[in-house]
C-alpha positions in Angstrom: 23.7 262.7 36.6 23.2 259.0 36.0 22.6 256.8 39.0 25.7 255.0 40.2 25.6 251.3 40.2 26.4 249.5 43.4 27.0 245.8 44.1 25.2 244.5 46.9 27.2 244.5 50.1 29.2 247.6 49.0 28.9 251.1 50.3 30.5 253.8 52.6 29.8 251.7 55.6 31.6 248.6 54.3 34.8 250.0 52.7 36.2 249.6 49.2 35.5 246.6 47.0 38.1 243.7 47.2 39.9 242.6 43.9 38.8 239.3 42.4 41.2 236.4 43.5 43.7 235.5 40.8 43.6 231.9 39.6 47.0 230.0 39.1 47.2 228.0 36.0 47.1 224.2 36.5 50.5 223.5 34.9 52.2 226.0 37.2 50.4 224.5 40.3 51.9 221.0 39.3 55.3 222.2 38.1 56.2 224.3 41.2 56.3 221.4 43.7 58.1 219.2 41.2 60.8 221.9 40.6 61.1 222.4 44.4 61.6 218.6 44.9 64.0 218.5 42.0 66.1 221.4 43.3 66.1 219.9 46.8 67.2 216.6 45.4 70.0 218.2 43.3 71.2 220.2 46.4 71.1 217.0 48.4 73.0 215.0 45.7 75.6 217.8 45.6 76.0 217.8 49.3 76.4 214.1 49.5 79.0 214.2 46.8 81.0 216.7 48.8 80.9 214.2 51.7 82.2 211.4 49.5 78.9 209.5 49.3 78.9 207.4 46.0 75.9 206.0 44.2 74.9 202.5 45.4 75.5 201.2 41.9 79.1 202.4 42.0 79.9 200.8 45.3 77.6 197.9 45.7 76.3 195.1 43.4 72.5 194.8 44.1 72.6 191.1 43.5 75.9 189.5 44.7 78.3 190.0 47.6 81.8 188.5 48.0 83.1 186.5 50.9 86.2 188.7 51.0 87.9 191.3 48.9 91.6 190.6 49.1 93.4 193.1 46.8 94.8 192.1 43.4 97.9 194.4 43.8 100.0 194.8 46.9 102.9 197.1 47.5 106.5 196.2 47.5 110.0 197.8 47.0 111.6 197.6 43.5 115.2 196.9 42.8 115.9 200.6 42.6 114.3 201.3 45.9 111.1 202.7 44.3 107.6 201.6 45.4 105.8 199.2 43.2 102.5 197.4 43.0 102.7 193.8 42.2 100.2 190.9 41.7 99.3 189.4 45.1 100.6 185.9 45.4 97.2 184.5 46.3 95.8 185.8 43.0 98.4 184.2 40.7 96.1 181.3 39.8 93.8 183.6 38.1 95.8 186.6 37.0 99.0 187.3 35.1 102.0 188.6 37.0 102.0 192.4 36.6 103.7 195.3 38.3 103.6 199.1 38.0 104.7 202.2 39.9 102.7 202.9 43.0 102.9 206.6 42.1 102.3 207.2 38.4 105.3 209.1 36.8 104.8 212.4 34.9 103.7 212.0 31.2 102.6 208.4 31.9 99.4 207.1 30.4 98.1 204.2 32.4 95.8 201.6 30.9 94.1 198.7 32.7 92.7 195.9 30.5 89.8 194.0 32.3 87.7 191.0 31.6 87.9 187.2 31.7 90.4 184.7 30.2 90.3 186.3 26.8 91.8 189.4 28.3 94.2 187.2 30.4 95.5 185.7 27.1 94.3 182.1 27.6 95.5 179.4 26.8 98.8 181.3 26.7 99.5 184.3 28.8 99.8 188.0 28.8 102.6 188.2 26.3 100.4 187.2 23.3 97.2 188.8 24.6 95.8 191.9 23.1 97.1 193.6 26.2 100.6 192.3 25.4 100.4 193.4 21.8 99.1 196.9 22.9 101.9 197.2 25.4 104.5 196.6 22.6 102.7 198.7 19.9 102.0 201.9 21.8 105.6 202.9 22.6 106.7 201.7 19.1 104.2 203.9 17.4 104.1 206.9 19.7 107.2 207.9 21.7 105.7 211.1 23.2 104.3 209.3 26.3 105.3 206.8 28.8 102.7 204.0 28.1 101.7 201.5 30.8 99.4 198.6 29.9 98.4 196.5 33.0 96.6 193.3 32.2 94.0 192.7 35.0 92.1 190.1 33.0 91.2 187.0 35.1 90.4 183.4 34.3 86.7 182.7 34.6 85.8 186.2 35.8 82.3 187.4 34.9 81.3 191.1 34.7 80.2 191.4 38.4 83.7 190.2 39.5 85.3 192.7 37.0 83.1 195.4 38.5 84.2 194.4 42.0 87.9 194.4 41.0 87.4 197.9 39.4 86.7 199.3 42.9 90.4 198.7 43.7 91.8 199.7 40.4 90.3 203.2 40.3 92.7 204.0 43.3 95.7 203.4 41.0 95.5 206.7 38.9 94.1 205.0 35.8 93.7 207.0 32.4 91.8 204.3 30.5 90.0 201.1 31.1 89.6 198.6 28.2 86.9 196.1 29.1 86.3 192.8 27.3 83.7 190.8 29.2 80.6 188.8 28.5 81.6 185.2 28.0 81.6 184.1 31.7 78.2 185.3 32.9 76.8 181.8 33.4 79.9 180.1 35.0 79.0 180.7 38.6 75.7 179.7 40.3 73.7 182.8 41.4 70.3 183.2 42.8 67.8 186.0 41.9 64.9 184.9 44.2 64.1 188.5 45.4 64.4 189.9 41.9 61.9 187.3 40.5 59.4 188.4 43.1 59.5 192.1 42.0 57.3 193.6 39.3 58.9 195.0 36.3 58.0 198.6 37.4 59.6 198.2 40.8 62.8 196.7 39.2 63.0 199.6 36.7 62.5 202.2 39.5 65.1 200.5 41.7 67.5 200.5 38.8 67.2 204.3 38.4 67.4 205.0 42.1 70.5 202.9 42.6 72.4 205.5 40.5 71.8 208.2 43.0 73.7 209.3 46.1 70.5 209.9 48.0 69.4 206.3 47.6 72.8 205.1 48.6 72.7 207.2 51.8 69.2 206.2 52.7 70.0 202.5 52.1 73.0 202.6 54.4 70.9 204.3 57.2 68.3 201.7 56.9 70.9 198.9 57.0 72.6 200.4 60.1 69.2 200.3 61.8 68.5 196.7 60.9 68.4 194.3 63.9 69.4 191.2 61.9 71.9 190.5 59.3 69.6 188.0 57.5 68.3 190.8 55.3 71.7 191.4 53.8 72.2 187.7 53.2 68.8 187.6 51.4 69.5 190.6 49.2 73.1 189.6 48.3 74.0 186.1 47.2 77.4 185.6 48.7 80.0 184.4 46.2 83.4 182.9 47.2 86.5 185.1 47.1 87.6 183.5 44.0 85.7 181.7 41.2 83.8 178.5 42.0 82.5 177.5 38.6 79.6 175.0 38.1 81.9 173.1 35.6 84.5 172.5 38.3 82.1 170.6 40.5 81.4 166.9 40.1 78.0 167.7 38.5 79.8 169.5 35.5 77.5 170.0 32.6 74.7 168.3 34.4 74.4 171.4 36.5 73.0 173.4 33.5 69.4 173.4 32.6 67.4 175.7 30.3 65.9 178.5 32.5 64.7 181.6 30.6 64.0 183.5 33.8 67.4 183.0 35.1 68.8 183.8 31.7 67.0 187.2 31.6 68.1 188.0 35.3 71.8 187.3 34.4 71.4 189.6 31.3 69.9 192.3 33.5 72.7 191.9 36.0 75.3 192.2 33.2 73.9 195.5 32.2 74.1 196.8 35.7 77.7 195.7 36.0 78.6 197.5 32.8 76.9 200.7 34.0 78.7 200.4 37.4 82.1 200.2 35.6 81.4 203.3 33.6 80.4 205.2 36.7 83.5 204.1 38.7 85.9 205.0 35.8 84.4 208.5 35.4 84.5 209.0 39.1 88.3 209.4 38.8 88.3 210.9 35.3 89.2 207.8 33.4 88.0 206.8 30.0 86.4 203.6 29.1 86.5 201.4 25.9 84.1 198.4 25.7 85.0 195.6 23.4 82.0 193.7 22.0 82.9 190.0 22.6 83.3 187.6 19.6 83.1 183.8 19.6 83.5 180.7 17.4 80.4 179.8 15.5 81.6 177.6 12.8 84.0 175.2 14.5 82.6 175.0 18.0 79.6 172.7 18.8 77.3 173.6 21.6 78.5 172.5 25.1 75.1 171.2 26.1 71.8 170.8 24.1 68.4 170.2 25.5 65.1 169.4 23.9 62.4 171.9 23.3 60.1 172.0 26.4 57.2 169.6 26.1 58.9 167.4 23.5 57.3 163.9 23.8 59.2 160.7 23.9 57.7 159.7 20.6 59.0 162.9 19.0 62.4 162.4 20.5 62.5 158.9 18.9 61.6 160.4 15.5 64.3 163.1 15.9 66.8 160.5 16.8 65.9 158.4 13.8 66.3 161.4 11.4 69.6 162.2 13.0 70.9 158.7 12.6 70.0 158.8 9.0 72.3 161.7 8.4 75.4 160.1 9.8 76.4 158.1 6.7 75.4 160.9 4.5 77.8 163.3 6.3 80.6 160.9 5.7 79.6 160.7 2.0 79.2 164.6 2.0 75.8 164.3 0.6 74.8 167.6 2.1 71.5 168.1 0.3 70.2 164.9 1.8 71.7 165.7 5.3 69.9 169.0 5.2 66.6 167.3 4.1 66.6 165.2 7.2 67.8 167.9 9.5 65.1 170.2 8.4 62.6 167.7 9.6 64.4 167.2 12.8 64.6 170.9 13.6 60.9 171.3 12.9 60.1 168.7 15.5 62.7 170.0 18.0 63.5 173.8 17.3 65.2 174.6 20.6 67.9 171.9 20.2 71.2 173.6 20.1 72.8 170.4 18.6 70.3 170.1 15.7 70.7 173.8 15.0 74.5 173.5 14.9 74.3 170.4 12.6 71.9 172.2 10.2 74.3 175.2 10.2 77.2 173.0 9.3 75.2 171.4 6.4 74.2 174.9 5.1 77.8 176.0 5.3 78.9 173.0 3.3 76.4 173.9 0.6 77.8 177.5 0.6 74.5 178.9 1.8 76.4 181.2 4.2 73.8 183.7 5.3 71.4 180.9 6.3 74.3 179.0 7.9 75.3 182.0 10.0 71.7 182.5 11.3 71.5 178.8 12.3 74.9 178.8 14.0 74.1 181.9 16.0 70.8 180.2 17.1 72.9 177.1 18.1 75.1 179.3 20.3 72.2 181.1 21.8 70.4 177.9 22.6 73.4 176.3 24.2 72.1 175.3 27.7 75.8 175.7 28.9 76.4 179.2 27.5 80.1 179.6 27.7 80.1 181.9 24.7 78.4 185.4 24.9 74.9 185.0 23.6 73.4 187.6 21.2 71.6 189.6 24.1 75.1 190.1 25.8 76.6 191.7 22.7 73.6 193.8 22.2 73.8 195.1 25.8 77.5 196.0 25.4 76.5 198.1 22.3 73.5 199.7 24.1 75.4 200.7 27.3 78.2 202.2 25.2 75.7 204.2 23.2 73.7 205.3 26.3 76.8 206.2 28.4 78.8 207.6 25.4 81.5 205.1 25.8 83.8 204.1 22.9 82.9 200.7 21.5 85.2 198.4 19.6 83.1 195.8 17.8 85.6 192.8 17.8 82.9 190.6 16.3 82.5 192.9 13.3 86.2 193.4 12.9 86.8 189.7 12.5 83.7 189.2 10.3 85.0 191.8 7.9 88.4 190.1 7.8 86.7 186.8 7.1 84.6 188.5 4.3 87.7 189.8 2.6 89.6 186.4 2.8 87.0 183.7 2.8 83.9 185.4 1.1 81.7 184.7 4.2 81.5 186.2 7.7 81.1 183.1 9.9 83.8 183.1 12.5 85.6 179.8 13.2 89.1 178.3 13.7 90.7 180.9 11.5 90.7 183.3 14.5 89.7 181.1 17.5 91.6 178.3 19.3 88.4 177.0 20.9 85.0 178.5 21.7 86.1 182.0 22.6 89.8 182.3 22.9 91.4 184.1 19.9 94.5 183.0 18.0 97.6 185.1 18.4 96.7 186.7 15.1 93.2 187.5 16.5 94.7 189.3 19.6 97.0 191.2 17.3 94.1 192.5 15.1 92.2 193.6 18.3 95.2 195.5 19.6 95.7 197.2 16.3 92.1 198.2 16.2 92.3 199.6 19.8 95.4 201.7 18.9 93.6 203.1 15.8 90.5 204.0 17.9 92.7 205.7 20.5 94.4 207.6 17.6 91.0 208.8 16.3 90.2 210.0 19.8 93.5 212.0 19.9 95.0 209.8 22.8 97.7 208.4 20.5 99.8 210.4 18.0 101.5 207.7 16.0 104.2 208.0 13.4 102.5 208.1 9.9 104.3 204.9 8.8 103.9 203.0 12.0 101.9 200.1 10.3 104.7 199.7 7.7 107.6 199.9 10.2 106.6 199.5 13.9 103.9 196.8 13.4 106.1 194.3 11.5 108.9 194.8 14.1 106.6 194.2 17.0 105.1 191.3 15.3 108.5 189.7 14.7 109.4 190.2 18.4 106.2 188.8 19.9 105.8 185.9 17.5 109.5 185.1 17.6 109.3 185.0 21.5 106.6 182.3 21.5 108.1 179.1 22.9 106.8 176.1 21.0 106.8 174.0 24.2 104.7 176.6 25.9 102.4 176.9 23.0 102.1 173.2 22.4 101.5 172.5 26.0 98.8 175.2 26.1 97.0 173.7 23.1 97.3 170.2 24.4 95.8 171.2 27.8 93.0 173.0 26.0 92.3 169.8 24.0 92.0 167.9 27.3 89.5 170.4 28.6 87.3 170.1 25.4 87.7 166.3 25.6 86.4 166.4 29.1 83.4 168.4 27.8 82.7 165.8 25.2 83.6 168.1 22.3 85.7 165.4 20.4 86.1 167.2 17.1 87.3 170.5 18.7 89.6 168.5 21.0 91.1 166.5 18.1 91.7 169.7 16.1 93.6 171.4 19.0 95.5 168.2 19.8 96.7 168.0 16.2 97.7 171.7 16.4 99.6 171.0 19.6 101.6 168.1 17.9 102.3 170.4 14.9 103.6 173.2 17.1 105.3 171.3 19.9 105.3 167.7 19.0 109.1 167.5 19.4 108.6 167.9 23.1 107.6 164.8 25.0 105.3 166.6 27.4 103.3 167.9 24.5 103.3 164.6 22.6 102.2 162.8 25.8 99.2 165.0 26.4 98.1 165.5 22.8 98.6 161.9 21.6 96.7 160.4 24.4 93.9 162.8 23.8 93.7 161.8 20.1 93.9 158.1 21.1 90.8 158.6 23.4 88.9 160.3 20.6 89.8 157.4 18.2 88.5 154.9 20.8 85.2 156.9 21.3 84.7 156.7 17.6 85.2 152.9 17.5 88.7 153.1 16.2 90.6 151.4 18.9 93.2 149.8 16.6 93.9 153.1 15.0 94.5 154.6 18.5 96.9 151.9 19.2 98.9 152.5 16.0 98.8 156.2 16.8 100.3 155.6 20.2 103.0 153.4 18.8 104.0 156.1 16.4 104.7 158.5 19.3 106.3 155.8 21.4 108.9 155.3 18.7 110.0 158.9 19.3 109.5 158.8 23.1 109.9 155.1 24.2 110.3 156.3 27.8 107.0 157.9 27.9 105.0 156.4 30.8 101.8 158.2 29.9 101.9 156.7 26.4 102.6 153.3 27.9 99.7 153.6 30.3 97.2 154.6 27.6 98.5 151.8 25.4 98.3 149.2 28.2 94.7 150.2 28.9 93.7 149.9 25.2 95.4 146.6 24.8 93.8 145.3 27.9 90.4 146.3 26.5 91.1 144.5 23.2 92.2 141.4 25.2 95.8 141.6 23.9 96.8 140.5 27.4 100.5 139.8 26.8 101.3 143.1 25.2 99.1 144.8 27.7 100.9 143.1 30.7 104.4 144.1 29.3 103.5 147.7 29.1 101.6 147.9 32.4 104.5 146.2 34.2 106.7 149.0 32.9 104.2 151.6 34.1 104.0 150.1 37.6 107.8 150.3 37.9 108.2 153.7 36.5 105.3 155.1 38.6 105.4 153.0 41.8 103.2 155.4 43.7 100.4 155.4 41.1 97.7 152.9 42.3 96.2 152.5 38.8 99.4 151.1 37.3 99.5 148.3 39.9 95.7 147.8 39.6 95.7 147.4 35.9 98.7 145.1 35.9 97.0 142.9 38.6 93.7 142.9 36.6 95.6 141.9 33.5 97.4 139.0 35.2 94.2 137.8 36.9 92.5 137.8 33.5 95.4 135.8 32.1 94.9 133.2 34.9 98.0 134.2 36.9 96.2 134.9 40.2 99.3 134.3 42.4 101.2 137.0 40.4 98.1 139.3 40.3 97.5 139.2 44.1 100.5 141.3 45.3 99.9 144.0 42.6 96.2 144.3 43.6 97.3 144.5 47.3 99.7 147.3 46.5 97.1 149.3 44.5 94.8 149.1 47.6 97.6 150.1 49.9 98.1 153.2 47.8 94.4 153.9 47.4 92.0 152.0 49.5 89.1 153.5 47.5 90.2 151.8 44.2 87.0 149.8 43.7 88.2 148.0 40.6 91.3 146.7 42.4 89.2 145.6 45.4 86.6 143.8 43.3 89.3 141.9 41.3 91.3 141.2 44.6 88.2 139.5 46.1 87.9 137.4 43.0 91.6 136.4 43.1 91.6 135.7 46.9 88.7 133.2 46.4 90.6 131.4 43.7 93.7 131.2 45.9 91.9 130.0 49.0 94.0 127.5 50.8 97.2 128.5 49.1 99.9 130.4 50.9 99.9 134.1 49.8 102.7 136.7 49.9 101.3 140.2 49.7 104.7 141.8 49.2 105.2 143.3 45.7 107.4 141.3 43.3 110.8 142.7 42.6 111.7 143.7 39.1 115.0 143.7 37.4 115.2 146.2 34.6 117.7 147.2 31.9 117.8 150.0 29.4 119.4 150.7 26.0 122.2 153.2 25.8 119.5 155.7 24.6 117.7 155.1 28.0 114.9 153.4 26.2 113.6 150.4 28.3 115.1 147.1 27.1 114.2 144.1 29.5 112.1 143.6 32.6 112.1 140.4 34.7 109.7 139.9 37.6 110.9 137.7 40.5 111.6 137.2 44.2 114.7 137.2 46.2 115.1 133.9 48.1 116.6 133.3 51.5 120.2 133.1 50.0 119.7 136.5 48.4 119.4 135.1 44.9 116.9 136.6 42.5 114.5 134.0 41.2 112.4 134.9 38.1 108.7 134.6 38.9 105.9 136.3 36.9 106.8 137.5 33.4 109.8 138.5 31.5 109.5 141.0 28.7 111.9 142.5 26.2 111.4 145.7 24.1 112.9 147.0 20.8 114.5 150.3 21.1 111.5 151.8 19.2 109.3 150.9 22.0 107.6 147.9 20.4 107.4 144.6 22.4 110.1 142.0 21.2 109.5 139.0 23.5 107.2 137.9 26.3 107.6 134.9 28.6 105.7 133.4 31.5 107.9 132.2 34.4 107.1 130.4 37.6 109.7 130.1 40.3 112.5 130.2 37.9 111.0 127.9 35.2 109.4 128.8 31.9 105.8 128.0 32.3 103.0 129.4 30.1 103.4 131.5 27.0 106.5 132.5 25.1 105.8 135.0 22.2 108.0 137.1 19.8 107.3 140.0 17.5 109.2 141.9 14.8 110.0 145.7 15.0 106.7 146.6 13.3 104.6 144.6 15.8 104.0 141.5 13.6 103.8 138.3 15.7 106.6 135.9 14.8 106.1 133.0 17.2 103.9 131.6 19.9 104.9 128.6 22.2 103.3 127.2 25.2 105.7 125.8 27.9 
């Protein structure tokens, strides 16, 4: 027999040979603990969900907190004894008045529309907003459900405020949220000091963790153990309960400076807010529709332009010279030459939003539409006061919609396609926008129709086949027929004043003219719009045209004190002192508690050399407003000239008569003597019924002394005598 082979160390005295140790593959060694941790994490997430712990991103904004969270809707009893939710009284400056049943009725489909002033329906209200259109269109096209559309859009609300509001709205049994946001992200001042200090890797990791319940629970435990509240204040920048915009402060546009880091942080915050909204909606089984925001490119100049960083003073001078060379060429519509000079200016200062806008306008005038659109988009994106959603904002809306499988309605593309079919270009402007972002009534209608069609494709709406031919015209007639021209004209005139304040004269003039076209038969509209146009004329060196414009509307509204005030100021600036004095005397009598009426009349009379008549008016202005520096300065001058003369600070009396039409006819200044007799002292003025000045006379203690002048009904001077 062959010899058996033994391994050293084996044998009867040592027992059987052990088996070789099995080697575990490296991938299994790595995967096993990862799977274990993952399973543990999933179990932990599930357990926390059962205990009602929500992801931090759903319940807490990582960057801002709010001073208070007063509810938007409060309960009340309806007329039939049913329980309703209505808009809280302390929210009515920002929100439309809305109401809905506290307990949703069977077969009811409840829709909340969210966003800023576009959703609100600015400059009008809910009735002509896309929410209002949708509220009317849904029951007219599909009678199978009880449709509720609740407009929760708020003036000046940015996405983080919308997300904060949504925490309340998810408790009201929503079925669908329609969210149109993105224009207001830069309205409020925020700080991202902590975020700036973090590396991109840490920021990305924190963003992922904030979507988990485990992170939320851990964060709450750590916060509860904190011994100081300073940490929370550092992590969250506390915002007021309601919007406090940079523009509303005295600094206004000056508060905006180019800051690329801040811009990127705001954009990152915007993405987080959108994701938070989706998470909250889905936590209660509600759907979400995002609307990609659209804005006015063609007919809205940038709010604030800033030179490219590092631009020298010499370069600025070259740019200014090139720009000045384009002005007469624009008037002559020599667009090729305008573009020639602007090309050079943009090359020297490429980040100037104003230069980009001007170049886009020139390209548009030359029908080079694709180039014009690129330039106008750059002008919007380089606006240092970005009150229109910049390109990255729209991109993020689309990205989040795709990533979270949310329905997207591209409002920008919808309007561009309409422009292509009607204007042969896709550059959005006044055709669909009243100002920089607020759509026309027709624009809101188009968005509502598109939303209804999207809901139809998703099976949420089952409209009649011919709804576009029957229901849509009927709803259109009802909504457009219900628009009050006074309300519409007033809204446009107020919007014109806002743009005038922002220095956007062309946009303000366009809206003021629209206001006069729509509601010019109403004095309130005419007052606001006509004075705005007059201001624009003056800014452009056309003071005489402004005066003619004011007289045009005074003929229609001779009792308008606002028109008289503006007219008196302009006449005073032109040194038409007698006409100015007549109108300002009327203002001071019709508005006795307005310090500027007395101040301007006193300044006018002082400039005419009538110090004794000016003195009591200036005193009255300071009594009403001790901080009126112009009145005080002129009073000091008048007091020195009257030194040694007896002074009576009491305001002079004025006798006033009117035409049967109530138009002002005659005003006589004077004093009542010891016998109770009225003695003319100051000026006497007489107006035509069309508002024009007919006669002016200086009087002193009952005697004609000074100028006497007369005019015809068209304002032509007829006579001038010196007494």
